[in-house]
C-alpha positions as CSV (number, residue, x, y, z in Angstrom):
1,M,14.1,-33.7,23.9
2,N,11.0,-33.4,21.8
3,E,9.6,-30.4,23.5
4,Q,12.8,-28.5,22.9
5,K,12.9,-29.6,19.3
6,N,9.3,-28.4,18.8
7,L,10.1,-25.1,20.4
8,L,13.1,-24.7,18.2
9,A,11.1,-25.6,15.2
10,A,8.5,-22.9,16.1
11,M,11.3,-20.4,16.7
12,G,12.9,-21.4,13.5
13,L,9.7,-21.0,11.5
14,T,9.2,-17.5,13.0
15,L,12.8,-16.6,12.3
16,L,12.3,-17.8,8.7
17,V,9.3,-15.6,8.3
18,L,11.1,-12.6,9.7
19,L,14.1,-13.3,7.5
20,A,11.8,-13.5,4.5
21,F,10.2,-10.2,5.5
22,D,13.7,-8.6,5.9
23,F,14.9,-9.9,2.5
24,F,11.8,-9.1,0.4
25,Y,10.4,-6.1,2.2
26,A,12.7,-4.4,4.7
27,K,15.8,-4.6,2.6
28,P,14.2,-2.9,-0.4
29,Q,12.8,-0.4,2.1
30,R,16.3,0.4,3.3
31,E,17.6,0.7,-0.3
32,S,14.7,2.9,-1.3
33,A,14.2,4.9,1.9
34,Q,14.1,8.1,0.0
35,I,11.2,7.0,-2.2
36,D,8.5,7.7,0.2
37,A,9.7,11.2,0.8
38,A,9.9,12.0,-2.9
39,Q,7.0,13.6,-4.7
40,P,5.3,11.5,-7.3
41,T,6.9,12.0,-10.7
42,T,6.6,11.2,-14.4
43,S,4.4,11.6,-17.6
44,V,4.1,13.2,-21.0
45,S,3.5,16.5,-22.7
46,P,0.8,17.4,-25.2
47,E,3.2,17.0,-28.1
48,D,4.0,13.5,-26.9
49,H,0.3,12.9,-26.0
50,A,-0.9,9.4,-27.0
51,A,-4.4,10.0,-27.9
52,A,-7.1,7.4,-27.5
53,P,-7.6,5.0,-30.4
54,Q,-8.5,6.8,-33.6
55,S,-11.1,4.2,-34.5
56,M,-13.0,1.4,-32.8
57,G,-10.9,-1.1,-34.6
58,D,-7.6,0.2,-33.3
59,A,-6.1,-2.1,-30.6
60,A,-3.4,0.3,-29.6
61,L,-2.9,4.0,-28.9
62,A,-1.3,6.1,-31.6
63,A,2.4,5.8,-31.3
64,P,3.9,8.7,-29.4
65,S,6.2,11.1,-31.2
66,S,9.7,11.5,-30.1
67,A,9.7,13.0,-26.6
68,R,11.3,16.5,-26.3
69,T,12.7,18.0,-23.2
70,G,10.0,19.4,-21.0
71,L,9.8,22.5,-19.0
72,D,10.3,22.7,-15.3
73,R,7.1,22.8,-13.3
74,D,6.9,26.6,-12.7
75,Q,7.6,27.3,-16.4
76,A,5.0,24.8,-17.5
77,L,2.4,26.3,-15.2
78,Q,3.0,29.7,-16.8
79,A,3.0,28.5,-20.4
80,G,-0.7,29.0,-21.0
81,R,-4.1,30.0,-19.6
82,R,-5.4,28.0,-16.6
83,I,-8.5,27.6,-14.4
84,Y,-7.5,27.4,-10.8
85,L,-9.0,24.9,-8.4
86,E,-9.2,25.0,-4.6
87,T,-10.9,22.6,-2.3
88,P,-10.5,21.9,1.5
89,R,-7.9,19.2,0.5
90,L,-6.6,20.0,-3.0
91,K,-5.2,23.0,-4.8
92,G,-4.0,23.3,-8.4
93,S,-5.2,24.2,-11.9
94,I,-6.6,22.9,-15.2
95,A,-4.8,23.8,-18.5
96,L,-7.1,25.4,-21.0
97,T,-4.8,24.3,-23.8
98,G,-5.8,20.6,-24.2
99,G,-8.1,20.7,-21.1
100,F,-5.7,18.7,-19.1
101,I,-6.2,18.1,-15.3
102,D,-2.4,18.3,-14.7
103,D,-1.7,20.4,-11.6
104,L,-2.7,19.0,-8.3
105,T,-1.2,19.3,-4.8
106,L,-2.5,17.5,-1.7
107,K,-2.9,20.0,1.1
108,D,-3.1,17.5,4.0
109,Y,0.1,15.5,3.3
110,T,3.8,16.4,3.3
111,T,7.0,14.7,2.2
112,E,8.5,14.6,5.7
113,V,7.3,14.6,9.3
114,G,7.2,18.1,10.9
115,K,8.0,21.5,9.6
116,D,10.6,20.4,7.0
117,G,8.0,18.6,4.9
118,E,6.7,20.0,1.6
119,P,3.1,19.4,0.4
120,I,2.8,16.3,-1.8
121,V,2.5,17.2,-5.5
122,L,0.5,14.5,-7.2
123,L,0.0,15.8,-10.8
124,N,2.4,17.8,-12.9
125,P,1.7,19.9,-16.0
126,S,1.5,18.2,-19.3
127,K,4.3,20.3,-20.7
128,S,6.7,19.6,-17.8
129,T,9.6,17.1,-17.7
130,N,7.8,15.1,-15.0
131,A,4.3,15.4,-16.5
132,Y,1.6,13.4,-14.9
133,Y,-2.0,14.2,-15.9
134,A,-5.5,13.1,-16.8
135,S,-7.2,13.9,-20.1
136,F,-10.7,13.2,-21.5
137,G,-12.1,13.6,-25.0
138,W,-13.7,12.1,-28.1
139,T,-12.3,10.1,-31.0
140,A,-13.8,9.6,-34.4
141,R,-13.0,7.3,-37.3
142,P,-10.8,9.2,-39.9
143,E,-13.2,8.5,-42.8
144,L,-15.9,10.5,-41.1
145,G,-13.8,13.7,-41.3
146,L,-14.8,15.1,-37.9
147,D,-12.6,17.4,-36.0
148,V,-12.4,16.4,-32.3
149,P,-10.7,18.1,-29.4
150,G,-7.0,17.3,-29.1
151,P,-3.9,18.2,-27.0
152,T,-3.6,21.6,-28.6
153,T,-7.2,22.6,-28.5
154,Q,-7.8,26.0,-27.0
155,W,-10.8,25.7,-24.7
156,E,-12.9,28.7,-23.7
157,T,-14.7,29.3,-20.4
158,D,-16.4,32.0,-18.4
159,D,-15.2,30.5,-15.1
160,A,-12.1,31.4,-13.2
161,M,-12.1,29.0,-10.3
162,L,-13.1,25.3,-9.7
163,S,-14.3,24.5,-6.2
164,P,-16.7,22.0,-4.6
165,D,-19.5,24.7,-4.8
166,H,-18.6,25.9,-8.3
167,P,-18.1,23.5,-11.2
168,V,-16.6,24.9,-14.4
169,T,-17.5,24.4,-18.0
170,L,-15.1,24.4,-21.0
171,R,-16.3,25.0,-24.6
172,W,-14.9,24.5,-28.0
173,T,-16.6,24.5,-31.5
174,N,-15.1,22.5,-34.4
175,A,-15.0,23.4,-38.1
176,Q,-18.2,21.4,-38.7
177,G,-20.1,23.5,-36.1
178,L,-20.2,20.8,-33.4
179,V,-20.1,22.3,-29.9
180,F,-18.1,20.4,-27.4
181,E,-18.6,21.1,-23.7
182,R,-16.8,19.6,-20.7
183,Q,-18.2,20.3,-17.3
184,I,-15.8,19.5,-14.4
185,A,-16.9,19.3,-10.8
186,V,-14.9,18.3,-7.7
187,D,-16.0,17.2,-4.2
188,K,-14.5,18.1,-0.9
189,N,-12.1,15.1,-1.1
190,F,-10.5,13.6,-4.2
191,M,-13.2,12.9,-6.8
192,F,-13.7,14.8,-10.0
193,T,-16.9,14.3,-12.1
194,I,-16.5,15.1,-15.8
195,I,-19.6,15.4,-18.0
196,Q,-18.7,15.5,-21.7
197,S,-21.3,16.8,-24.1
198,V,-21.5,17.2,-27.8
199,R,-24.2,19.4,-29.3
200,N,-24.9,18.9,-33.0
201,P,-26.6,21.9,-34.6
202,T,-26.2,20.5,-38.1
203,D,-28.7,18.5,-40.2
204,S,-26.4,15.4,-40.3
205,P,-25.7,12.9,-37.4
206,A,-22.2,12.6,-36.0
207,I,-20.6,9.4,-34.7
208,M,-17.8,9.4,-32.2
209,A,-16.6,7.6,-29.0
210,P,-15.6,9.1,-25.6
211,Y,-12.3,8.2,-24.0
212,G,-10.2,9.1,-21.0
213,L,-6.6,8.5,-20.1
214,I,-4.0,9.0,-17.3
215,S,-0.4,9.4,-18.5
216,R,2.9,9.9,-16.8
217,R,6.3,10.5,-18.2
218,G,9.6,8.9,-17.0
219,E,10.4,6.0,-14.8
220,P,8.2,6.2,-11.7
221,N,10.0,6.0,-8.4
222,I,8.5,2.9,-6.9
223,S,9.7,1.1,-3.7
224,K,9.9,-2.3,-5.3
225,Y,8.4,-4.1,-2.3
226,F,6.9,-7.5,-2.8
227,V,4.3,-6.7,-0.1
228,I,2.7,-3.9,-2.1
229,H,1.8,-3.2,-5.7
230,E,2.7,0.1,-7.3
231,G,1.9,0.7,-11.0
232,P,-1.0,0.1,-13.4
233,L,-4.0,-1.0,-11.4
234,G,-7.7,-1.5,-12.0
235,V,-10.8,-3.7,-11.8
236,L,-11.6,-4.8,-15.3
237,D,-13.9,-7.6,-16.4
238,G,-14.8,-8.1,-12.8
239,S,-11.3,-8.9,-11.7
240,L,-8.5,-7.0,-10.0
241,R,-5.6,-6.3,-12.4
242,E,-2.2,-5.5,-11.1
243,I,0.3,-4.8,-13.8
244,E,4.0,-4.2,-13.2
245,Y,5.7,-1.4,-15.1
246,K,8.4,-3.8,-16.2
247,D,5.8,-6.1,-17.7
248,L,4.5,-3.4,-20.0
249,K,8.1,-3.0,-21.2
250,E,8.6,-6.7,-21.8
251,D,5.2,-7.9,-22.8
252,G,3.5,-4.9,-24.4
253,P,0.1,-3.5,-23.7
254,S,-2.5,-5.2,-21.5
255,L,-6.0,-5.0,-23.1
256,Y,-9.3,-5.7,-21.5
257,D,-13.0,-5.6,-22.4
258,S,-15.1,-4.7,-19.4
259,V,-18.5,-3.5,-18.3
260,G,-18.0,-1.2,-15.4
261,G,-14.9,-1.2,-13.3
262,W,-12.0,1.3,-13.2
263,L,-8.3,1.7,-14.0
264,G,-5.4,4.0,-13.3
265,L,-1.9,4.3,-11.8
266,T,-1.1,3.8,-8.2
267,D,1.8,4.7,-5.9
268,K,2.1,3.4,-2.3
269,Y,-0.2,6.1,-0.8
270,W,-1.5,8.0,-3.8
271,M,-3.6,7.0,-6.9
272,T,-5.1,8.4,-10.0
273,A,-8.0,6.4,-11.5
274,I,-10.6,6.7,-14.2
275,I,-14.0,5.5,-13.3
276,P,-16.5,5.2,-16.2
277,E,-20.2,4.7,-15.5
278,Q,-20.5,1.2,-14.0
279,T,-23.1,0.0,-16.6
280,V,-21.1,1.1,-19.6
281,P,-19.1,-1.4,-21.7
282,F,-15.6,-0.1,-22.6
283,K,-12.1,-1.2,-23.7
284,G,-9.5,-0.7,-21.0
285,R,-5.7,-0.7,-21.5
286,F,-2.4,-0.2,-19.9
287,V,0.5,0.7,-22.2
288,Q,4.0,1.9,-22.3
289,G,4.9,4.5,-24.9
290,T,8.0,4.1,-27.0
291,G,10.2,6.6,-28.6
292,G,12.0,9.3,-26.6
293,T,11.3,9.5,-22.9
294,V,9.5,6.5,-21.5
295,R,5.9,7.0,-20.4
296,Y,3.1,4.9,-19.1
297,Q,-0.6,5.3,-19.7
298,A,-3.9,3.8,-18.5
299,D,-6.8,4.6,-20.8
300,Y,-10.4,3.5,-21.7
301,L,-12.5,3.8,-24.8
302,E,-16.3,3.5,-24.8
303,E,-18.4,2.4,-27.7
304,E,-19.4,4.8,-30.5
305,V,-22.4,7.0,-29.9
306,V,-24.6,8.8,-32.4
307,I,-25.2,12.5,-31.9
308,P,-28.4,13.1,-33.9
309,A,-28.9,16.1,-36.1
310,M,-30.0,19.0,-33.9
311,G,-29.4,16.8,-30.9
312,T,-27.0,16.5,-27.9
313,K,-25.2,13.6,-26.3
314,S,-23.6,13.5,-22.9
315,V,-21.4,11.0,-21.1
316,T,-20.1,11.0,-17.5
317,V,-16.8,9.8,-16.2
318,R,-15.1,10.2,-12.8
319,L,-11.5,10.8,-11.9
320,F,-10.1,9.9,-8.5
321,A,-6.9,11.8,-7.8
322,G,-5.6,11.8,-4.2
323,A,-4.7,9.8,-1.1
324,K,-5.9,6.3,-0.7
325,E,-7.7,6.8,2.6
326,V,-9.7,3.7,3.6
327,D,-12.8,5.6,4.7
328,V,-12.8,7.8,1.6
329,I,-12.2,5.0,-0.8
330,E,-15.0,2.9,0.7
331,R,-17.5,5.8,0.7
332,Y,-16.8,6.3,-3.0
333,E,-17.3,2.6,-3.6
334,D,-20.7,2.7,-1.9
335,A,-21.9,6.1,-3.3
336,Y,-21.1,5.3,-6.9
337,E,-21.3,1.5,-6.8
338,I,-17.8,1.2,-8.1
339,Q,-16.7,-2.4,-8.5
340,L,-14.1,-3.5,-5.9
341,F,-12.9,0.1,-5.5
342,D,-11.6,-0.9,-2.0
343,R,-8.9,-3.0,-3.8
344,A,-7.2,0.3,-4.6
345,I,-5.6,-0.3,-1.2
346,D,-3.4,-3.4,-1.4
347,W,-4.8,-5.4,1.4
348,G,-3.2,-8.6,-0.1
349,W,-4.2,-12.2,0.2
350,F,-5.0,-12.0,3.9
351,I,-7.6,-9.3,3.4
352,F,-10.0,-11.2,5.6
353,L,-7.5,-10.6,8.5
354,T,-5.8,-7.3,7.3
355,K,-8.9,-5.2,7.0
356,P,-10.4,-6.2,10.4
357,I,-7.1,-5.4,12.1
358,F,-7.1,-2.0,10.4
359,Y,-10.7,-1.3,11.4
360,L,-9.9,-2.3,15.0
361,L,-6.9,-0.1,15.1
362,D,-8.8,2.8,13.6
363,F,-11.6,2.3,16.1
364,L,-9.1,2.3,19.0
365,Y,-7.5,5.4,17.5
366,G,-10.8,7.1,17.7
367,L,-10.9,6.3,21.4
368,F,-7.4,7.1,22.4
369,G,-6.2,9.5,19.7
370,N,-2.8,7.7,19.3
371,F,-2.0,4.8,17.2
372,G,0.8,3.7,19.5
373,I,-1.6,3.3,22.4
374,S,-4.0,1.6,19.9
375,I,-1.3,-1.0,19.1
376,L,-0.8,-1.7,22.8
377,V,-4.6,-2.2,23.3
378,L,-4.8,-4.3,20.1
379,T,-2.0,-6.5,21.5
380,V,-4.0,-7.1,24.7
381,I,-7.1,-8.0,22.6
382,V,-5.1,-10.5,20.5
383,K,-3.6,-12.0,23.7
384,A,-7.1,-12.3,25.0
385,L,-8.2,-14.2,21.9
386,F,-5.3,-16.6,22.1
387,F,-5.5,-16.8,25.9
388,P,-6.9,-20.4,26.1
389,L,-4.3,-21.7,23.6
390,A,-1.5,-19.9,25.4
391,S,-2.6,-21.0,28.8
392,K,-2.5,-24.7,27.7
393,S,0.9,-24.1,26.2
394,Y,2.3,-22.5,29.3
395,V,0.8,-25.2,31.6
396,S,2.4,-27.8,29.5
397,M,5.8,-25.9,29.6
398,S,5.4,-25.6,33.4
399,K,4.9,-29.3,33.7
400,M,7.9,-30.0,31.5
401,K,10.0,-27.8,33.7
402,A,8.7,-29.5,36.8
403,V,9.7,-32.9,35.4
404,Q,13.1,-31.9,34.2
405,P,14.9,-33.8,37.0
406,K,13.1,-37.0,35.9
407,M,14.1,-36.2,32.3
408,K,17.7,-35.7,33.2
409,A,17.6,-39.0,35.0
410,L,16.2,-40.8,32.0
411,Q,18.9,-39.1,29.8
412,T,21.6,-40.4,32.1
413,R,20.2,-43.9,32.4
414,Y,19.6,-44.4,28.6
415,K,22.3,-42.1,27.1
416,D,23.5,-45.0,25.0
417,D,20.0,-46.2,24.0
418,K,18.2,-43.4,22.0
419,P,15.1,-45.4,21.0
420,R,14.6,-46.5,24.6
421,L,15.1,-42.9,25.8
422,Q,12.5,-41.6,23.4
423,Q,10.1,-44.4,24.5
424,E,10.6,-43.6,28.2
425,M,10.2,-39.9,27.6
426,M,6.9,-40.4,25.8
427,E,5.7,-42.5,28.7
428,L,6.7,-39.7,31.1
429,Y,4.7,-37.2,29.0
430,K,1.7,-39.5,29.0
431,K,1.9,-40.0,32.7
432,E,2.3,-36.3,33.5
433,K,-0.3,-35.3,30.9
434,I,2.1,-33.2,28.9
435,N,1.7,-32.3,25.3
436,P,5.1,-31.5,23.9
437,L,3.5,-29.9,20.8
438,S,1.6,-27.3,22.7
439,G,4.6,-25.2,23.4
440,C,5.0,-23.9,19.9
441,L,1.3,-23.3,19.0
442,P,0.8,-19.8,20.3
443,M,3.9,-18.5,18.5
444,V,2.9,-20.2,15.2
445,A,-0.7,-19.1,15.5
446,Q,0.2,-15.4,15.9
447,I,2.4,-15.4,12.7
448,P,-0.7,-14.4,10.5
449,V,-1.5,-11.6,13.0
450,F,2.1,-10.4,12.8
451,F,2.0,-10.4,9.0
452,A,-1.4,-8.6,8.9
453,L,-0.3,-5.9,11.3
454,Y,2.9,-5.4,9.2
455,K,0.7,-5.0,6.1
456,V,-1.6,-2.5,7.8
457,L,1.4,-0.4,9.1
458,F,3.0,-0.6,5.7
459,I,0.2,0.1,3.2
460,T,-2.4,2.3,4.9
461,I,-1.9,6.0,4.7
462,E,-3.6,6.4,8.0
463,M,-0.4,5.0,9.6
464,R,1.9,7.3,7.7
465,H,3.6,9.9,9.8
466,Q,1.6,8.8,12.9
467,P,3.5,9.3,16.2
468,G,3.9,6.6,18.7
469,F,5.7,7.2,22.0
470,F,8.3,9.7,22.9
471,W,10.9,9.7,20.1
472,V,8.9,7.6,17.6
473,Q,7.2,10.2,15.4
474,D,6.3,7.8,12.6
475,L,5.1,4.3,13.4
476,S,5.3,3.2,9.8
477,V,9.1,3.4,9.6
478,A,12.0,1.9,11.6
479,D,12.8,3.3,15.1
480,P,15.1,6.3,14.4
481,M,16.8,6.4,17.8
482,L,19.9,4.3,17.1
483,L,22.3,2.9,19.6
484,S,25.2,2.9,17.0
485,N,25.3,6.7,16.9
486,L,24.5,7.1,20.6
487,F,20.9,8.0,19.9
488,G,21.8,10.9,17.6
489,L,24.6,12.4,19.7
490,I,27.2,11.3,17.1
491,P,26.6,12.9,13.6
492,W,27.0,9.5,11.8
493,D,24.6,7.6,9.6
494,P,25.4,3.9,10.4
495,P,25.1,1.1,7.9
496,S,21.8,-0.8,7.9
497,F,23.2,-3.8,9.8
498,L,24.1,-1.5,12.7
499,A,20.9,0.6,12.6
500,V,19.4,-0.8,15.8
501,G,16.9,1.4,17.6
502,I,15.8,1.5,21.2
503,W,12.5,-0.5,20.7
504,P,14.3,-3.5,19.0
505,L,16.7,-3.5,22.0
506,L,13.7,-3.5,24.4
507,M,12.2,-6.3,22.4
508,G,15.4,-8.3,22.6
509,V,15.5,-7.9,26.4
510,A,11.9,-9.0,26.7
511,M,12.5,-12.0,24.6
512,F,15.6,-12.9,26.6
513,F,13.7,-12.9,29.9
514,Q,10.9,-14.9,28.4
515,M,13.4,-17.5,27.3
516,R,14.6,-17.7,30.8
517,L,11.2,-19.0,31.8
518,N,11.3,-21.9,29.4
519,P,12.6,-25.3,30.3
520,S,16.3,-25.5,29.6
521,A,17.5,-27.6,26.7
522,G,19.4,-30.7,27.5
523,D,21.6,-30.4,24.4
524,P,24.3,-27.7,24.9
525,M,24.0,-26.7,21.3
526,Q,20.3,-26.2,21.7
527,Q,20.9,-24.0,24.7
528,K,23.3,-21.8,22.7
529,V,20.8,-21.5,19.9
530,M,17.9,-20.6,22.3
531,M,20.0,-18.0,24.1
532,A,21.2,-16.4,20.8
533,M,17.7,-16.2,19.4
534,P,16.7,-12.8,21.1
535,F,19.9,-11.2,19.8
536,V,19.2,-12.4,16.2
537,F,15.7,-11.1,16.4
538,V,17.0,-7.7,17.5
539,F,18.9,-7.2,14.3
540,I,16.2,-8.6,12.1
541,M,13.4,-6.5,13.6
542,A,15.5,-3.3,13.7
543,S,14.5,-2.4,10.1
544,F,10.8,-3.2,10.6
545,P,8.2,-0.5,11.3
546,A,8.4,0.8,14.8
547,G,4.7,0.1,15.4
548,L,5.3,-3.6,14.6
549,V,8.3,-3.8,17.0
550,I,6.2,-2.1,19.7
551,Y,3.5,-4.8,19.1
552,W,6.1,-7.6,19.3
553,T,7.7,-6.2,22.5
554,W,4.5,-5.7,24.3
555,N,3.2,-9.1,23.2
556,T,6.4,-10.7,24.6
557,V,6.0,-8.9,27.9
558,L,2.4,-10.0,28.2
559,S,3.3,-13.6,27.3
560,A,6.1,-13.6,29.8
561,A,3.8,-12.3,32.5
562,Q,1.1,-14.9,31.7
563,Q,3.7,-17.7,31.7
564,W,5.2,-16.5,35.0
565,M,1.8,-16.5,36.7
566,I,0.9,-20.0,35.4
567,M,4.3,-21.4,36.5
568,R,3.8,-19.9,40.0
569,R,0.3,-21.4,40.2
570,H,1.8,-24.8,39.3
571,G,4.6,-24.5,41.9
572,V,7.4,-24.2,39.4
573,A,10.2,-21.8,40.0
574,P,10.0,-19.1,37.3
575,T,13.8,-19.1,36.6
576,S,15.7,-21.3,34.3
577,T,17.5,-24.2,35.8
């Protein structure tokens, strides 16, 4: 029967998509479940510090020295003088030795849901084992003989605290009498503004070039999902650049010439990025350091500038260090005219669908105050958009169910003549005005919506640790209430293939009853496949984000209700025959 083959094809396609999701995304998620809870790690100490190119002709950073064992975080914080910083959303400090921005904690985010979570530590001191920091400075050609600030430079300041209302200024004077100043300001979210100045009180001009870098030591703990990029990231030469850590190991540095743009290192929810002035040409690079402990670096180098005798030269650069909140990222993009800064969030190829779904969910959240309810309302809106298509499908399926006795009669009459059977069935479809292809269209059409919602739940920090209904305290992870351990009553952590929560079970039940509304397959094997499909989906969807399973369950319930009403209107019994 063609209509059953088409329906099976649609189910098979959906199943294939879900299996692909499970293999490429959900499986790595299960294997790396601890990653999201872990604090960001890695980087490099001042002694290992890879400075910016020593001359404009250098194509690579200075090779790092052999890495030595770093200090633990608390020891590193106590190893030298610091300026403390405090904002409504950040706390940390800046090292006066080297002037590193290397201690930053996000006050609004924790490693776990509830009281057990610790604040997310984004940046670690440059002297620590897991160093992760930003540095800015100047470089000069060796033949000019100019002293420039370095990783061991002892900066002086009259300030004790950096806050949104109180920028700080660091000062250092070199052997030639050049006065270097670094003013650091921070806003109420995650953006630092660094103004580097050089005052030349001598009677000879000085030539040097400003640079900035972000460096992290060790192998970063990334989730290895195909659906999201974690690692070196930037917009250089007008294009989005996503570099894998392993590619830097295998292929060497990635070099770019750019006018404007930005570059940095990103995790799933957090990012550090250097943002030069958007009209300034610079050389950008991603590189892996060799020798000792592995480390990764994103850096930029501007063109040389001349500081005239008795003159001053200043350059401005910005540093983003914080959570990739959609609203905050887009406001920065508009305020500073940063090229494609919204791509810091990995919207993917379906950005034209993913972003609108996020905006709609976020709008609904503003109305209802709960993303679980927002997903239910979103599902209703999606169903309304697809209502005409679904109605035609269910009308066609109702007609097919109504003519099943005639179909069975044809199958009996022409059981030994398959070509004639197909011909008679097509004539029957034509006479009854049935389109056998329409049954699979709603399911196929909603696959892009399914994928886009999965992406939104997975990548946006707004969904992280957001509660749904009752036991679901985080819509971005799998349903934790598992049948296999009697919903937590048995102290046992079941293997992944047995980790089936309540919502996947509810989804399976909803799919089973919707299947009962469909015309029964004439082929016994097809009948078995159709009846097994809901159970297969239960185990596949068990590892998906609970928010996505809630969407699929509610969507199935609404679809079944719509199909039931249409069947009643056409005088077809809403039970399988």
